[in-house]
C-alpha positions as CSV (number, residue, x, y, z in Angstrom):
1,M,-4.8,-4.7,8.9
2,D,-4.2,-3.5,5.7
3,S,-1.2,-3.1,3.4
4,V,1.4,-0.1,3.6
5,D,-0.4,0.1,0.2
6,L,-3.5,0.5,1.5
7,Q,-2.8,2.6,4.2
8,V,-1.8,5.4,2.1
9,L,-4.4,5.5,-0.1
10,K,-6.9,5.1,2.5
11,A,-5.2,8.0,4.4
12,A,-5.2,10.0,0.8
13,A,-8.9,9.9,0.8
14,A,-9.2,10.4,4.3
15,W,-7.5,13.6,4.4
16,S,-8.5,14.9,1.1
17,R,-12.5,14.9,2.7
18,K,-10.7,16.4,5.6
19,G,-9.6,19.3,3.4
20,Y,-5.7,18.8,4.0
21,Q,-2.8,18.9,1.4
22,A,-0.7,16.6,1.5
23,T,2.4,15.1,-0.9
24,L,2.5,11.6,-2.4
25,C,6.0,10.1,-2.9
26,T,6.6,7.3,-4.7
27,I,10.1,4.9,-5.4
28,T,10.6,4.8,-8.8
29,R,14.1,3.7,-8.8
30,T,16.8,2.9,-6.8
31,W,20.5,2.4,-7.3
32,G,22.4,0.2,-5.2
33,S,21.4,-0.8,-1.8
34,A,17.7,0.9,-0.6
35,P,15.4,-0.1,2.3
36,R,12.4,-0.3,0.3
37,P,11.4,-1.2,-2.9
38,V,10.6,0.5,-6.3
39,G,6.8,1.1,-5.9
40,A,7.0,2.3,-2.3
41,M,5.0,5.1,-1.2
42,M,4.8,7.6,1.3
43,L,1.7,10.4,1.8
44,I,3.1,13.4,3.8
45,R,0.4,15.5,5.3
46,D,0.9,19.6,5.1
47,D,1.4,19.4,8.9
48,G,3.9,17.0,8.7
49,V,1.5,13.6,9.9
50,V,2.7,11.0,7.2
51,V,1.6,7.3,6.4
52,G,4.1,4.8,4.5
53,S,7.7,4.4,4.1
54,V,10.3,5.1,1.3
55,S,13.4,4.5,3.3
56,G,14.7,4.0,6.8
57,G,13.4,6.8,8.4
58,C,16.5,9.6,7.1
59,I,14.8,10.6,4.1
60,E,11.6,10.8,5.5
61,D,12.6,13.4,7.9
62,D,14.1,15.5,5.8
63,L,11.2,15.4,3.5
64,I,8.7,16.0,6.5
65,A,10.8,19.0,7.3
66,R,9.9,20.5,3.6
67,V,6.7,19.9,3.5
68,K,6.2,21.5,7.0
69,D,8.1,24.5,6.3
70,G,6.3,25.1,2.8
71,K,9.8,24.5,1.1
72,L,8.4,21.8,-1.5
73,G,5.4,24.2,-3.3
74,L,4.8,21.7,-5.4
75,L,1.8,22.8,-8.0
76,K,2.5,19.0,-10.3
77,P,4.1,16.3,-9.8
78,E,8.1,16.6,-10.0
79,V,11.2,14.3,-9.5
80,T,13.6,14.0,-7.5
81,S,16.7,12.4,-5.9
82,Y,18.7,11.5,-3.0
83,G,21.7,10.0,-2.2
84,V,23.5,11.1,-5.4
85,S,26.7,11.5,-4.6
86,A,28.6,9.9,-1.4
87,D,28.2,12.8,1.1
88,E,24.5,12.9,0.4
89,A,24.3,9.0,1.0
90,R,26.2,9.4,4.3
91,R,23.8,12.4,5.0
92,F,20.8,10.6,4.3
93,G,21.5,7.4,6.1
94,L,21.1,5.4,2.8
95,P,23.5,2.6,2.9
96,C,25.9,1.4,1.1
97,G,26.0,4.5,-1.1
98,G,22.3,3.7,-2.4
99,T,20.4,6.3,-4.4
100,L,16.6,6.7,-4.2
101,Q,14.7,8.6,-7.1
102,L,11.1,9.8,-6.1
103,V,8.0,11.2,-8.0
104,M,6.7,13.9,-5.8
105,E,3.1,14.4,-6.3
106,P,0.6,17.2,-4.8
107,I,-2.6,15.4,-3.5
108,A,-5.6,17.5,-2.8
109,A,-9.0,16.4,-4.3
110,C,-8.5,12.7,-5.0
111,P,-10.9,10.4,-6.2
112,W,-9.1,8.5,-8.0
113,V,-8.7,6.8,-5.1
114,D,-12.3,5.1,-4.3
115,D,-11.4,3.6,-7.9
116,I,-8.5,1.4,-7.1
117,L,-10.2,0.7,-3.8
118,G,-13.6,-0.4,-5.7
119,L,-11.2,-3.0,-8.3
120,L,-9.1,-4.1,-5.2
121,D,-12.7,-4.9,-3.4
122,Q,-13.5,-6.8,-6.2
123,G,-10.5,-9.1,-6.1
124,R,-8.9,-7.0,-8.9
125,A,-5.8,-5.6,-9.5
126,A,-5.6,-2.2,-10.2
127,S,-3.5,0.3,-12.3
128,R,-3.2,3.9,-11.8
129,T,-1.3,6.1,-14.7
130,L,0.3,9.7,-13.9
131,D,0.8,12.1,-16.1
132,L,3.8,14.0,-14.8
133,E,3.2,16.9,-16.9
134,T,-0.4,17.6,-16.1
135,G,-0.7,16.1,-13.1
136,A,-3.5,14.0,-14.6
137,V,-4.7,10.5,-12.6
138,T,-6.5,7.4,-14.4
139,V,-7.4,4.5,-13.1
140,A,-8.0,1.0,-15.0
141,A,-8.2,-2.7,-14.3
142,G,-4.1,-4.2,-14.5
143,A,-2.2,-7.5,-14.4
144,A,-1.9,-8.6,-11.0
145,H,1.2,-8.4,-9.2
146,A,2.9,-5.9,-12.1
147,L,5.8,-3.9,-11.5
148,C,5.8,-0.2,-11.1
149,E,7.0,1.7,-14.2
150,F,8.3,5.2,-14.9
151,D,9.7,6.8,-18.1
152,E,10.2,10.0,-17.2
153,R,7.0,10.9,-18.2
154,T,4.4,9.0,-16.9
155,L,4.6,6.5,-13.6
156,T,2.2,3.7,-13.7
157,S,1.7,1.9,-10.1
158,T,-0.3,-1.4,-9.7
159,Y,-1.5,-2.5,-6.7
160,G,-3.5,-5.7,-5.9
161,P,-4.9,-8.0,-6.1
162,R,-5.0,-8.8,-2.3
163,Y,-3.6,-12.8,-1.5
164,R,-6.5,-14.0,0.4
165,L,-6.4,-17.1,3.0
166,L,-9.4,-18.9,3.7
167,I,-8.7,-21.1,7.0
168,I,-11.8,-23.7,7.9
169,G,-11.6,-24.6,11.6
170,A,-11.7,-21.8,14.1
171,G,-9.3,-23.4,17.0
172,Q,-6.5,-22.1,18.5
173,L,-3.7,-22.9,16.0
174,S,-6.1,-20.9,13.3
175,Q,-5.9,-17.9,15.6
176,Y,-1.8,-18.1,15.6
177,L,-2.4,-18.4,11.7
178,A,-4.7,-15.8,11.3
179,Q,-2.2,-13.3,12.8
180,V,0.5,-14.7,10.8
181,A,-1.2,-14.4,7.7
182,Q,-1.9,-10.9,8.6
183,G,1.2,-9.7,9.0
184,L,2.0,-11.3,5.3
185,D,-0.3,-8.9,4.3
186,Y,-2.9,-11.3,3.4
187,Q,-7.0,-11.1,3.8
188,V,-7.8,-14.0,6.0
189,I,-11.3,-15.4,6.1
190,V,-12.0,-18.1,9.0
191,C,-14.8,-20.6,8.7
192,D,-16.2,-22.7,11.2
193,P,-19.9,-23.7,11.5
194,R,-19.3,-24.8,14.9
195,E,-20.6,-21.5,17.6
196,E,-18.3,-23.5,20.2
197,Y,-15.5,-22.4,18.7
198,T,-16.4,-18.9,16.9
199,Q,-18.3,-17.6,20.1
200,E,-15.2,-16.4,21.8
201,W,-13.6,-15.4,18.7
202,A,-11.6,-12.0,18.7
203,L,-8.9,-11.9,16.8
204,P,-9.6,-8.5,14.8
205,G,-9.3,-7.9,10.9
206,V,-10.2,-11.4,10.4
207,E,-13.4,-12.4,8.4
208,L,-15.5,-14.7,10.2
209,T,-18.4,-16.8,9.2
210,R,-20.4,-19.3,10.4
211,D,-21.4,-20.8,7.1
212,M,-20.5,-24.8,6.1
213,P,-16.6,-24.9,4.2
214,D,-18.2,-26.0,0.8
215,D,-20.5,-23.3,0.7
216,V,-17.7,-20.2,1.7
217,V,-15.3,-21.9,-1.3
218,V,-18.0,-21.7,-3.5
219,A,-19.1,-18.1,-2.5
220,L,-15.4,-16.9,-2.2
221,K,-14.5,-17.7,-6.1
222,L,-11.1,-19.1,-5.3
223,D,-8.3,-18.1,-7.2
224,A,-4.6,-18.5,-7.9
225,N,-4.1,-15.8,-5.4
226,C,-6.0,-17.6,-2.5
227,A,-5.1,-20.4,-0.7
228,V,-7.5,-22.5,1.8
229,V,-5.4,-24.3,4.9
230,A,-8.0,-27.2,6.9
231,L,-7.2,-26.9,10.5
């Protein structure tokens, strides 16, 4: 199971390879009550298919309609706001008169996604900086769990590193714990050298290893973003 951010990034790469055009929407500021935090992303394909979310649904519907109707026609990144007035807040279903500011970015070729995924695979944070004037994107190693930053000219988003959970023991309780951890976006590794416990393990998205626990701990190079549970 991937986080929403990873789902959006992987969709951007996959759609680009297939020749689709898409629009990447990122929340840069919120005022009042907002269902999704700053940095949340949504990717809209030119035929209206969507991955991710920036609100409870009403703003998504409007953005999808604008993309499908060709009303955006973005040539470079632009800033837009939803819910500036009380009437707009009611129209788009923003609770408590909330307001969202979005950066909308046209996506075609996006080789930078592979750079981000490569850093995440190494257990590192990836920082992506977008220049709104030129549309240029740069990717570098970033500070872990840094906040999204926007200064009207550049947007810097940080992804990862992903939290990891090593579960020692592949019993029934471990399966329940693994499912909960996946729902919280942990990368889950289950370690149990006993074939009797691992032979019928069938939880998708969980890495299963039959190596000895001490060897696994050393190999994973556990850090502050990791947790170990022995069951």
